[in-house]
N, C-alpha and C positions, 0 to 999 in steps of 0.2 A: 586751935590757936588762930587768933584774928589780929590783923594789923590794919584795920580799917578805921578811918575817921569819917568825915562827911563824904557822901557818895561822889566820887570823881567819875568822869566818863568811862574810864577803863578799869576793869577788874581782872586781876591775875589770880587764878586759883593755883596754889603752889604746894608742893611737897614740903612738909615741915622741916625736912633736912636742908632745905634751901633758904629758910627764913632769915638767918643772919646775913647771908650774902645778898639776898634781894633787898632787905631793909638798908644795908650799907650802900648798895648801888642807887637805890631810890634817894637816899639822903645826899649822897655825893653829887648826883645829877639834878637834884631839885625836881624830880618828876611828880609834880603836884596833881597831874591828871590821872595818876595811877593809884588804885587801891589794891591791897594784897590780902588774900584770905589763905591761910596755911592750914592744910589738913594734917592730922597727927603723923609724925614720922614713923610711928610703930606700924603703920600700914605696910611698910616695906617687908615686914615679917609675914604679912598676909596679903600678898599682891593680888589675890583673887578678889579682895574687897575694894581695891582701888577704883575700878571702873564705876561701880555703883556710887561710891562716895563722891567721885568727880562729877558724875551725871547730876546727882542731887545738888551739888554746889553750883554747877552751871545754871541749872533751872532756877534756883533761888536768886542767883546773881543777876539774871536777866530782868528781874523785877525792879532793880535799882541802878543798873548800869547800861550804858549804850553798847558797850563791847565787852566780851568776855574772852579771856585766853587761859590756857592751861600750862603751868610751869611744871610739867612732868615729862620725862622721857617715857619709853614703854615700861620700864621699871619692873620687868619680870612678869607682866600680865599676858605675855604670849599673843599680843595683838588684840586682846579684849579691850584695852583702853582705846586703841585706834578705832575700833568699831563704835565706841561711844563718841569719840571725836567726830567721826564721819556723820553719825546720826544727828548730833547736835550742831554740826556746821561750824565748829570752832577750830582753832589752831593750837598745837602744842609745841614744846621744845623739840629740837631735832635729836635723833639718835635713840639708842636702845637704853641708855642709862646715863646718870650724871657724870660718870667717869669720861664718857665720850664727849659730852658737850663742854666739860671743863678743859679737857686736854685738847679739844679740837678733833674733828673726825679723822683727818689724815694722820695726825700725831698719834691718836689712840690706835688706829689700825696698825701703825708701825710698831707700837709697843706690844700689841697682841701678837703680831707676826714674829717679833724678836724673841718673845718668850710667852707661849700660850699659858704656861703655868704661873700666872701672875695674880696675886691678890692685891686689890687696890684699896687705898684709904683716901678720904677727903678730909678737910678740916673738921667737918661735922662728925665723921666716923672716928677720927682720932679722939675728939672730945668725949664721945659716948662709946668708946671701944668696949669698956667693961660691961656696960648695960646691953648694948646691941649685939656684940660679937661674943664676948665671953659668957655672959649670962644667957643671951639669946640662943646660943648653941649648946648651952648646958655644960660648958667647959669648967665652970666654977664647981659644979657638982661631980663631974666626971672628967677630970683632966686627961685621963687616958684616951679620950676621944679625939684629942687634938691631932695626934698623928694620923688617925683614921680620916678625919675631915680634910686635912691639909697634905695628905701624902702625895698628891699629884701637883702640888704647888712648889715652885722653886724660889720665888722672890716675892717681896712685898714692895709695891711702889706707892709712895705717898705723893699724891697730886696736891700741891700746896696752893691754896687760894690767896691767903694773906699770911706772909711769913711770920712765924712766931717760934722762937727757939724752944720754948717749953713744949709746944706741940710737936716739934721735930724730935725732941728727946723722947716724948711719949710714943711717937710713931716708931722710933728706932727700938724702943722697949717692946712694943707690940710685935715687931718682926722677930725679935729674939725669943719672945714667948711662943711664937708659932713655929720657930725653927726655920725661918726664911731669910734669905739674903735681903738687904735693905737698900732701896734707892729712893731718891727724891727727884721730882720734876716740878718746877715752879710754873704753874699754868695761869695764875690769876683767875679771873672769872670766865675766861674763854667765851664760848658761844652763848653762855647765859647772858653776859653783858650786852652783846650785840643784838640778841633777840629781844631782850627787855627794852632796849633803846628803840627798836623798831615799833614795839607795841605802845610804848609811852609817848612817842612822837609820830603819830600817823601822818601821812601826807595830807597837805591842805587840799580841800576839795577844789576842783578846777572850776573856774568861773565860766558861766555860759557865754559863749562868744556870739555876738550879734553881727550879722553881715548887713551893711548898709548898701542898698541898691541905688545906683545913680543912673539917671537917664541922660 
């Protein structure tokens, strides 16, 4: 998935699950200096493939852009993505997963401490719940596995980026299907917005100061 026009100075290599949010932020803020290349969201089902895919995209992007950033959290790679980030000398989004940077690190830690058995949804996951969760876990073929997969969960928290009553209804239905209590937390774009803003508007280079010597 690509959302690139003419080569702007900055390239953001992003998880496809963030495509809608990043495009919305780019449009709303007029970030013409920023290009976006989204990798397939299905990589989340195979996190071991994320590091190599990101590395390839970074190296390709360096041929056309002055600066490259990575809009992924760790995303289940167990530190393997961070090894690529370090090797390539780039920067990624903060946190272990999108739930953390949408909610904000402190708020997410509070949620996790309040109830460790929490299953999280974002706008993207609500839209694709049937494909990524139900079919992805095989619950459409073996519904009896639902109780096994989710037996240690107590609640479902929907982290809302852009409020849509239809999505809220779908999220509530998802909680019912999994047998979990339902909660909503309106997060907006959280740390995704602040980090993208920093990448899209880098600080102006400092002018060289000349000292005039007077006798």
